[in-house]
N, C-alpha and C positions, 0 to 999 in steps of 0.2 A: 082316904088315910093309910099310908103305907108302916106299918112295923118292920122298923129295923132289927137286922139278928141279933143285938147286944146294946146294951147302954153307953157303951164306948162310940160304936158307929152312929147312933143316934145323936149323940152331941157333937159330933164331927160334922154329921149332914146339916144338923139345925145351928149351926154356929153361925151367930151376927155379930158384925163389928159396928161400934158406934163410931169409927175412923172411915169406915168403906162402905158405901152403898152397894157397890158390885162385890160380891166374894171373891173374883178372879183378880181385886186390886189388892187383897188382906193376904197378908203373909202367913196369918195364922189359921186361913181356911185351907185346909188339904184334902178334902174330900167333897167331890159334887157327886148330886145324885139326881137324876131325871125321875120324877114319879110318871110323866107318859110312857117314858120307855122303859123304866126299872132298871135304869143303869146305874152302876156307881163308877167312879173314876178318880183317881189322881191328878188335882188340880195343877197344872204347868203353868207357872208365874213366868211369862213370857211376853207380857202385856198383851196378850189375847184372850180367848175363854177356851182354851181347849183343856184336855184333860185326858189321862191314859185308862183307858177301861181296866177295871180289876175283876176277877172272877170269885176271890176267898176275901174274908174280912181279914184287916191288917190286924185286928185286935182279939178275936175272938177265933178266927180261923174258919167259920162256918162259909158253905158254898154261898155265893149270893145268887138273886132269881136271872134265870136266863134274860136276855135283853129282848122286849117286846117290839123293838123299833120295826122289824120286818114285817111282823102281824099289823102294829099301826097303821103303816103304809096301805097296807093290802084292805084294811076296814076302811080308811078314809077314802080310798078308791072305789072301794064298793058302795060306799055312798055316793059315788059320781062325783067327786070333787077332786079336783088338782091339789093335793098339799102345799106346793108352791105359789098357786096362782090365786084358789080361791080361800074364803075364810072357812075354818073348820068349826064345827060346835062346838061350845065351850066345855063339854064334857070331854071332849077330845086335846084339852088343853093339858090335862093332869091325867091321874091314875082312875080317874072316874069311868072312863069308857071300858075298863077292864072289868067292872062289876057288873056291866050287864053283856059281856063277850060270852061266849062259849067257851068250852075246854081249847087249849093250845092245837092246831094241827099236829098230826102225827108227822115225824120227818119223813121223809121222802125215802124209801130203799134205793139201795147203791145198785 
């Protein structure tokens, strides 16, 4: 379970609508959050499921976590799986995989 930076962000991320099953269809859903990748975004209401990544909270100004997308793909491939073709273990469908993961790799020197 992810702790969000502030109550305002938590409220926006956890927003649920009685009229729209898909948050991308709800005009009141403005923030998306991917627990799997630890990514926050502003929902683009264009009929699809896209969002614009954000690095800082629009309400409290805190820096948001770094994306874990690349690390997720590395770990899944390290399991010998193709994330596009194979079923990934259930713990890789949300943020549970991060609990068992070691420290993030250091950035490569330029």
